[in-house]
PAZABA-702479 format. One record per atom (N, C-alpha, C): residue number from 1; atom name; x, y, z. Coordinates in nm, 3 decimals, m for minus. Example, Ala and Ser with C-alpha at 12.3 -4.5 7.8 and 13.67 -1.06 7.14 Angstrom:
! residues 2
 num atomo       u       v       w
   1     N   1.319  m0.569   0.780
   1    CA   1.230  m0.450   0.780
   1     C   1.320  m0.330   0.780
   2     N   1.285  m0.225   0.708
   2    CA   1.367  m0.106   0.714
   2     C   1.290   0.003   0.787
END
This chain:
! residues 167
 num atomo       u       v       w
   1     N   0.084  m0.119   0.000
   1    CA   0.000   0.000   0.000
   1     C   0.088   0.124   0.000
   2     N   0.047   0.226  m0.074
   2    CA   0.128   0.349  m0.081
   2     C   0.114   0.434   0.046
   3     N   0.208   0.523   0.064
   3    CA   0.200   0.623   0.170
   3     C   0.111   0.736   0.119
   4     N   0.015   0.778   0.202
   4    CA  m0.082   0.880   0.162
   4     C  m0.082   0.998   0.258
   5     N  m0.113   1.115   0.203
   5    CA  m0.139   1.233   0.284
   5     C  m0.236   1.322   0.208
   6     N  m0.303   1.412   0.280
   6    CA  m0.389   1.511   0.214
   6     C  m0.321   1.647   0.223
   7     N  m0.345   1.730   0.121
   7    CA  m0.272   1.857   0.114
   7     C  m0.348   1.961   0.033
   8     N  m0.308   2.085   0.057
   8    CA  m0.346   2.196  m0.029
   8     C  m0.227   2.224  m0.119
   9     N  m0.253   2.240  m0.248
   9    CA  m0.146   2.268  m0.343
   9     C  m0.151   2.417  m0.379
  10     N  m0.042   2.490  m0.359
  10    CA  m0.044   2.632  m0.391
  10     C  m0.056   2.654  m0.541
  11     N  m0.123   2.763  m0.581
  11    CA  m0.134   2.792  m0.724
  11     C   0.003   2.826  m0.784
  12     N   0.014   2.811  m0.915
  12    CA   0.141   2.831  m0.985
  12     C   0.204   2.967  m0.956
  13     N   0.123   3.073  m0.952
  13    CA   0.182   3.206  m0.932
  13     C   0.239   3.221  m0.790
  14     N   0.182   3.154  m0.692
  14    CA   0.236   3.157  m0.556
  14     C   0.365   3.077  m0.551
  15     N   0.369   2.962  m0.618
  15    CA   0.493   2.884  m0.628
  15     C   0.602   2.970  m0.691
  16     N   0.569   3.042  m0.797
  16    CA   0.667   3.130  m0.862
  16     C   0.713   3.242  m0.769
  17     N   0.621   3.295  m0.688
  17    CA   0.655   3.401  m0.593
  17     C   0.753   3.350  m0.488
  18     N   0.731   3.230  m0.437
  18    CA   0.822   3.170  m0.339
  18     C   0.958   3.144  m0.404
  19     N   0.958   3.086  m0.523
  19    CA   1.083   3.058  m0.594
  19     C   1.162   3.186  m0.618
  20     N   1.094   3.294  m0.654
  20    CA   1.162   3.422  m0.676
  20     C   1.222   3.474  m0.546
  21     N   1.154   3.456  m0.434
  21    CA   1.206   3.501  m0.305
  21     C   1.330   3.422  m0.266
  22     N   1.337   3.296  m0.306
  22    CA   1.453   3.212  m0.275
  22     C   1.571   3.244  m0.365
  23     N   1.542   3.280  m0.491
  23    CA   1.650   3.302  m0.585
  23     C   1.726   3.172  m0.608
  24     N   1.858   3.181  m0.608
  24    CA   1.943   3.062  m0.620
  24     C   1.981   3.021  m0.479
  25     N   1.909   2.925  m0.418
  25    CA   1.925   2.903  m0.275
  25     C   2.061   2.851  m0.230
  26     N   2.122   2.757  m0.300
  26    CA   2.252   2.705  m0.259
  26     C   2.255   2.669  m0.111
  27     N   2.355   2.719  m0.040
  27    CA   2.364   2.716   0.106
  27     C   2.380   2.580   0.171
  28     N   2.389   2.472   0.098
  28    CA   2.410   2.343   0.160
  28     C   2.286   2.279   0.221
  29     N   2.170   2.340   0.208
  29    CA   2.046   2.277   0.253
  29     C   1.997   2.183   0.143
  30     N   1.917   2.085   0.179
  30    CA   1.855   1.997   0.080
  30     C   1.718   2.056   0.047
  31     N   1.711   2.127  m0.063
  31    CA   1.592   2.202  m0.101
  31     C   1.488   2.110  m0.165
  32     N   1.365   2.129  m0.126
  32    CA   1.252   2.061  m0.191
  32     C   1.227   2.132  m0.323
  33     N   1.211   2.059  m0.432
  33    CA   1.181   2.126  m0.559
  33     C   1.037   2.181  m0.558
  34     N   1.013   2.290  m0.628
  34    CA   0.880   2.351  m0.629
  34     C   0.766   2.256  m0.664
  35     N   0.791   2.155  m0.746
  35    CA   0.683   2.062  m0.783
  35     C   0.639   1.977  m0.664
  36     N   0.714   1.976  m0.555
  36    CA   0.674   1.901  m0.436
  36     C   0.619   1.991  m0.325
  37     N   0.611   2.122  m0.348
  37    CA   0.563   2.212  m0.244
  37     C   0.413   2.192  m0.223
  38     N   0.374   2.182  m0.097
  38    CA   0.235   2.162  m0.060
  38     C   0.218   2.196   0.088
  39     N   0.095   2.213   0.129
  39    CA   0.062   2.234   0.270
  39     C  m0.010   2.107   0.314
  40     N   0.057   2.025   0.395
  40    CA  m0.004   1.901   0.441
  40     C  m0.118   1.931   0.536
  41     N  m0.229   1.863   0.515
  41    CA  m0.341   1.870   0.609
  41     C  m0.332   1.754   0.707
  42     N  m0.315   1.632   0.656
  42    CA  m0.304   1.515   0.743
  42     C  m0.220   1.408   0.673
  43     N  m0.150   1.332   0.755
  43    CA  m0.066   1.222   0.706
  43     C  m0.133   1.092   0.747
  44     N  m0.144   0.997   0.653
  44    CA  m0.213   0.872   0.680
  44     C  m0.121   0.750   0.682
  45     N   0.001   0.765   0.636
  45    CA   0.091   0.650   0.629
  45     C   0.048   0.554   0.520
  46     N   0.083   0.428   0.534
  46    CA   0.047   0.326   0.435
  46     C  m0.102   0.301   0.445
  47     N  m0.174   0.321   0.336
  47    CA  m0.319   0.309   0.338
  47     C  m0.368   0.280   0.196
  48     N  m0.488   0.228   0.187
  48    CA  m0.551   0.201   0.058
  48     C  m0.609   0.331   0.003
  49     N  m0.569   0.373  m0.118
  49    CA  m0.618   0.499  m0.172
  49     C  m0.771   0.507  m0.185
  50     N  m0.835   0.400  m0.229
  50    CA  m0.980   0.401  m0.245
  50     C  m1.054   0.416  m0.113
  51     N  m1.009   0.341  m0.013
  51    CA  m1.071   0.348   0.120
  51     C  m1.049   0.487   0.180
  52     N  m0.927   0.538   0.171
  52    CA  m0.898   0.671   0.227
  52     C  m0.974   0.778   0.151
  53     N  m0.987   0.767   0.020
  53    CA  m1.061   0.867  m0.058
  53     C  m1.207   0.871  m0.015
  54     N  m1.269   0.756   0.005
  54    CA  m1.408   0.752   0.049
  54     C  m1.423   0.815   0.188
  55     N  m1.331   0.782   0.277
  55    CA  m1.332   0.838   0.411
  55     C  m1.316   0.990   0.406
  56     N  m1.219   1.037   0.325
  56    CA  m1.191   1.180   0.315
  56     C  m1.308   1.255   0.251
  57     N  m1.371   1.196   0.150
  57    CA  m1.487   1.259   0.086
  57     C  m1.597   1.283   0.188
  58     N  m1.619   1.186   0.275
  58    CA  m1.721   1.200   0.380
  58     C  m1.682   1.309   0.479
  59     N  m1.555   1.312   0.519
  59    CA  m1.509   1.411   0.618
  59     C  m1.508   1.553   0.564
  60     N  m1.488   1.568   0.432
  60    CA  m1.477   1.702   0.373
  60     C  m1.609   1.752   0.314
  61     N  m1.710   1.668   0.309
  61    CA  m1.839   1.707   0.250
  61     C  m1.894   1.832   0.319
  62     N  m1.925   1.933   0.239
  62    CA  m1.982   2.056   0.291
  62     C  m1.882   2.153   0.350
  63     N  m1.754   2.118   0.354
  63    CA  m1.652   2.210   0.408
  63     C  m1.630   2.325   0.312
  64     N  m1.609   2.442   0.369
  64    CA  m1.588   2.562   0.289
  64     C  m1.443   2.575   0.244
  65     N  m1.425   2.638   0.128
  65    CA  m1.292   2.674   0.080
  65     C  m1.228   2.767   0.184
  66     N  m1.097   2.766   0.191
  66    CA  m1.026   2.847   0.290
  66     C  m0.931   2.945   0.221
  67     N  m0.919   3.062   0.281
  67    CA  m0.821   3.160   0.234
  67     C  m0.688   3.130   0.301
  68     N  m0.582   3.130   0.220
  68    CA  m0.450   3.089   0.266
  68     C  m0.346   3.189   0.216
  69     N  m0.243   3.208   0.297
  69    CA  m0.130   3.292   0.255
  69     C  m0.004   3.235   0.318
  70     N   0.104   3.229   0.242
  70    CA   0.234   3.186   0.294
  70     C   0.306   3.309   0.350
  71     N   0.375   3.288   0.462
  71    CA   0.444   3.399   0.526
  71     C   0.585   3.359   0.567
  72     N   0.641   3.430   0.658
  72    CA   0.780   3.418   0.700
  72     C   0.824   3.273   0.725
  73     N   0.955   3.254   0.718
  73    CA   1.012   3.121   0.738
  73     C   1.031   3.092   0.886
  74     N   1.032   2.964   0.919
  74    CA   1.058   2.916   1.054
  74     C   1.123   2.779   1.041
  75     N   1.158   2.717   1.154
  75    CA   1.219   2.585   1.149
  75     C   1.158   2.491   1.252
  76     N   1.156   2.364   1.216
  76    CA   1.145   2.252   1.308
  76     C   1.286   2.195   1.312
  77     N   1.318   2.107   1.404
  77    CA   1.450   2.043   1.396
  77     C   1.468   1.975   1.260
  78     N   1.565   2.023   1.185
  78    CA   1.598   1.964   1.056
  78     C   1.514   2.009   0.938
  79     N   1.419   2.103   0.958
  79    CA   1.330   2.144   0.849
  79     C   1.314   2.296   0.847
  80     N   1.335   2.355   0.729
  80    CA   1.307   2.498   0.704
  80     C   1.174   2.505   0.632
  81     N   1.083   2.590   0.681
  81    CA   0.949   2.596   0.622
  81     C   0.893   2.737   0.624
  82     N   0.790   2.758   0.542
  82    CA   0.714   2.882   0.545
  82     C   0.590   2.861   0.629
  83     N   0.557   2.961   0.710
  83    CA   0.434   2.954   0.788
  83     C   0.315   2.974   0.695
  84     N   0.201   2.924   0.736
  84    CA   0.079   2.935   0.656
  84     C  m0.026   3.005   0.741
  85     N  m0.075   3.117   0.692
  85    CA  m0.180   3.191   0.761
  85     C  m0.314   3.155   0.699
  86     N  m0.413   3.144   0.783
  86    CA  m0.550   3.115   0.740
  86     C  m0.626   3.058   0.856
  87     N  m0.716   3.133   0.914
  87    CA  m0.781   3.091   1.038
  87     C  m0.867   2.966   1.020
  88     N  m0.915   2.940   0.900
  88    CA  m1.000   2.823   0.878
  88     C  m0.920   2.697   0.847
  89     N  m0.788   2.710   0.837
  89    CA  m0.705   2.598   0.794
  89     C  m0.698   2.486   0.899
  90     N  m0.683   2.520   1.026
  90    CA  m0.673   2.416   1.129
  90     C  m0.800   2.333   1.138
  91     N  m0.920   2.393   1.139
  91    CA  m1.040   2.308   1.139
  91     C  m1.049   2.217   1.016
  92     N  m1.006   2.267   0.900
  92    CA  m1.005   2.184   0.779
  92     C  m0.908   2.068   0.796
  93     N  m0.789   2.095   0.849
  93    CA  m0.690   1.990   0.871
  93     C  m0.742   1.886   0.970
  94     N  m0.811   1.929   1.074
  94    CA  m0.867   1.834   1.170
  94     C  m0.975   1.749   1.105
  95     N  m1.056   1.810   1.019
  95    CA  m1.158   1.732   0.947
  95     C  m1.091   1.628   0.857
  96     N  m0.974   1.662   0.802
  96    CA  m0.901   1.570   0.715
  96     C  m0.824   1.464   0.792
  97     N  m0.822   1.474   0.925
  97    CA  m0.758   1.371   1.005
  97     C  m0.636   1.413   1.085
  98     N  m0.598   1.540   1.080
  98    CA  m0.479   1.584   1.154
  98     C  m0.496   1.568   1.304
  99     N  m0.619   1.568   1.351
  99    CA  m0.643   1.554   1.495
  99     C  m0.606   1.414   1.546
 100     N  m0.584   1.319   1.457
 100    CA  m0.545   1.183   1.497
 100     C  m0.394   1.170   1.517
 101     N  m0.319   1.273   1.478
 101    CA  m0.174   1.267   1.491
 101     C  m0.133   1.301   1.634
 102     N  m0.016   1.252   1.675
 102    CA   0.032   1.270   1.812
 102     C   0.071   1.416   1.841
 103     N   0.121   1.487   1.742
 103    CA   0.166   1.624   1.768
 103     C   0.060   1.724   1.719
 104     N   0.061   1.844   1.775
 104    CA  m0.037   1.944   1.732
 104     C  m0.013   1.983   1.586
 105     N  m0.120   2.018   1.517
 105    CA  m0.111   2.057   1.376
 105     C  m0.045   2.193   1.363
 106     N   0.055   2.202   1.277
 106    CA   0.120   2.328   1.243
 106     C   0.121   2.339   1.091
 107     N   0.041   2.430   1.038
 107    CA   0.035   2.448   0.893
 107     C   0.167   2.505   0.844
 108     N   0.225   2.440   0.743
 108    CA   0.353   2.486   0.690
 108     C   0.376   2.430   0.551
 109     N   0.469   2.493   0.480
 109    CA   0.515   2.446   0.350
 109     C   0.665   2.423   0.363
 110     N   0.708   2.297   0.350
 110    CA   0.850   2.264   0.366
 110     C   0.930   2.316   0.247
 111     N   1.037   2.390   0.279
 111    CA   1.127   2.442   0.176
 111     C   1.253   2.358   0.164
 112     N   1.311   2.319   0.278
 112    CA   1.441   2.249   0.276
 112     C   1.459   2.170   0.404
 113     N   1.556   2.081   0.397
 113    CA   1.594   2.002   0.514
 113     C   1.744   2.026   0.541
 114     N   1.783   2.008   0.667
 114    CA   1.921   2.031   0.705
 114     C   1.955   1.941   0.823
 115     N   2.084   1.917   0.848
 115    CA   2.122   1.836   0.964
 115     C   2.075   1.905   1.093
 116     N   2.012   1.829   1.180
 116    CA   1.961   1.887   1.305
 116     C   2.070   1.953   1.387
 117     N   2.192   1.898   1.378
 117    CA   2.302   1.952   1.458
 117     C   2.363   2.079   1.399
 118     N   2.322   2.120   1.279
 118    CA   2.377   2.241   1.217
 118     C   2.265   2.327   1.158
 119     N   2.191   2.401   1.243
 119    CA   2.083   2.484   1.192
 119     C   2.131   2.618   1.135
 120     N   2.261   2.643   1.134
 120    CA   2.314   2.772   1.089
 120     C   2.260   2.819   0.955
 121     N   2.272   2.739   0.848
 121    CA   2.220   2.785   0.718
 121     C   2.070   2.814   0.721
 122     N   1.994   2.734   0.795
 122    CA   1.850   2.757   0.803
 122     C   1.820   2.887   0.877
 123     N   1.898   2.918   0.978
 123    CA   1.879   3.043   1.053
 123     C   1.896   3.163   0.961
 124     N   1.994   3.157   0.873
 124    CA   2.013   3.267   0.776
 124     C   1.890   3.283   0.688
 125     N   1.827   3.170   0.650
 125    CA   1.708   3.178   0.566
 125     C   1.587   3.230   0.643
 126     N   1.574   3.198   0.769
 126    CA   1.461   3.253   0.846
 126     C   1.475   3.404   0.855
 127     N   1.599   3.453   0.867
 127    CA   1.622   3.598   0.868
 127     C   1.593   3.658   0.731
 128     N   1.639   3.591   0.626
 128    CA   1.620   3.644   0.490
 128     C   1.471   3.649   0.452
 129     N   1.393   3.550   0.498
 129    CA   1.251   3.542   0.462
 129     C   1.159   3.595   0.573
 130     N   1.213   3.670   0.666
 130    CA   1.134   3.719   0.780
 130     C   1.016   3.807   0.737
 131     N   1.028   3.876   0.628
 131    CA   0.920   3.965   0.582
 131     C   0.846   3.911   0.460
 132     N   0.875   3.788   0.422
 132    CA   0.808   3.731   0.305
 132     C   0.659   3.713   0.332
 133     N   0.579   3.750   0.235
 133    CA   0.435   3.725   0.237
 133     C   0.390   3.701   0.094
 134     N   0.324   3.590   0.070
 134    CA   0.269   3.562  m0.063
 134     C   0.134   3.631  m0.075
 135     N   0.081   3.628  m0.193
 135    CA  m0.056   3.677  m0.208
 135     C  m0.149   3.576  m0.141
 136     N  m0.263   3.623  m0.099
 136    CA  m0.365   3.535  m0.040
 136     C  m0.440   3.466  m0.155
 137     N  m0.468   3.337  m0.138
 137    CA  m0.548   3.266  m0.237
 137     C  m0.654   3.183  m0.167
 138     N  m0.757   3.150  m0.242
 138    CA  m0.863   3.065  m0.189
 138     C  m0.833   2.922  m0.232
 139     N  m0.810   2.836  m0.132
 139    CA  m0.786   2.694  m0.159
 139     C  m0.922   2.626  m0.168
 140     N  m0.961   2.593  m0.290
 140    CA  m1.093   2.537  m0.315
 140     C  m1.096   2.387  m0.331
 141     N  m0.981   2.321  m0.310
 141    CA  m0.980   2.176  m0.319
 141     C  m0.870   2.118  m0.231
 142     N  m0.893   1.996  m0.188
 142    CA  m0.797   1.919  m0.111
 142     C  m0.753   1.803  m0.198
 143     N  m0.623   1.779  m0.202
 143    CA  m0.569   1.668  m0.281
 143     C  m0.531   1.552  m0.189
 144     N  m0.565   1.431  m0.230
 144    CA  m0.514   1.309  m0.167
 144     C  m0.394   1.268  m0.251
 145     N  m0.278   1.256  m0.186
 145    CA  m0.151   1.241  m0.257
 145     C  m0.079   1.115  m0.211
 146     N  m0.018   1.044  m0.306
 146    CA   0.071   0.933  m0.271
 146     C   0.214   0.985  m0.271
 147     N   0.294   0.927  m0.186
 147    CA   0.437   0.957  m0.180
 147     C   0.510   0.826  m0.208
 148     N   0.584   0.823  m0.317
 148    CA   0.657   0.703  m0.357
 148     C   0.806   0.731  m0.353
 149     N   0.880   0.644  m0.286
 149    CA   1.026   0.662  m0.276
 149     C   1.091   0.638  m0.412
 150     N   1.181   0.731  m0.445
 150    CA   1.261   0.719  m0.567
 150     C   1.399   0.774  m0.537
 151     N   1.499   0.735  m0.615
 151    CA   1.630   0.798  m0.598
 151     C   1.616   0.949  m0.619
 152     N   1.675   1.026  m0.533
 152    CA   1.665   1.171  m0.546
 152     C   1.549   1.231  m0.469
 153     N   1.473   1.150  m0.399
 153    CA   1.364   1.203  m0.318
 153     C   1.230   1.144  m0.357
 154     N   1.128   1.174  m0.278
 154    CA   0.997   1.116  m0.306
 154     C   0.933   1.174  m0.431
 155     N   0.846   1.094  m0.490
 155    CA   0.764   1.142  m0.602
 155     C   0.621   1.147  m0.552
 156     N   0.559   1.263  m0.566
 156    CA   0.421   1.281  m0.523
 156     C   0.329   1.270  m0.643
 157     N   0.214   1.204  m0.621
 157    CA   0.114   1.190  m0.727
 157     C  m0.023   1.210  m0.665
 158     N  m0.100   1.302  m0.724
 158    CA  m0.237   1.327  m0.677
 158     C  m0.324   1.212  m0.726
 159     N  m0.395   1.146  m0.632
 159    CA  m0.481   1.034  m0.669
 159     C  m0.629   1.071  m0.665
 160     N  m0.665   1.172  m0.586
 160    CA  m0.804   1.220  m0.579
 160     C  m0.804   1.366  m0.541
 161     N  m0.907   1.436  m0.587
 161    CA  m0.924   1.578  m0.552
 161     C  m1.065   1.594  m0.498
 162     N  m1.076   1.670  m0.389
 162    CA  m1.205   1.693  m0.323
 162     C  m1.235   1.843  m0.326
 163     N  m1.341   1.878  m0.395
 163    CA  m1.379   2.019  m0.406
 163     C  m1.436   2.067  m0.273
 164     N  m1.399   2.188  m0.236
 164    CA  m1.454   2.253  m0.118
 164     C  m1.560   2.353  m0.163
 165     N  m1.654   2.382  m0.078
 165    CA  m1.765   2.473  m0.110
 165     C  m1.715   2.615  m0.120
 166     N  m1.732   2.677  m0.235
 166    CA  m1.687   2.815  m0.257
 166     C  m1.800   2.916  m0.234
 167     N  m1.916   2.869  m0.192
 167    CA  m2.030   2.962  m0.173
 167     C  m2.014   3.045  m0.047
END
């Protein structure tokens, strides 16, 4: 069974805005390529896509689209990420299953990974992106995504899309 998670996918112009803010990142961090950028709502681990899609469709039925904006950078141990603003995002993530996870939900978009023992390069990026703000967009769909291991990093594939109510 594949590894599954649900996510919001930023629109192309927001991806371009983030890429422009990064420029040529270098710095010795392991950068996530823009085609893998997403805001995880919930992680399901190894699961059957059909069963999870049916479950997710039921949980998301009638949920409203959410306004989202990417903002300044921050870090978890070993991870550089952009914060995600949007007051309706946490309830949506909990509906998608984030409330079943052991740690509290923190909306973010992963930019890069680094050795936990050397956060220096990531600290420079949090300073550089301290004032970054993307345009606000309305996330009108949730994607169910598979993550497949490949040389060079995971490959993500959208297996189902769930429309959110835009009314």
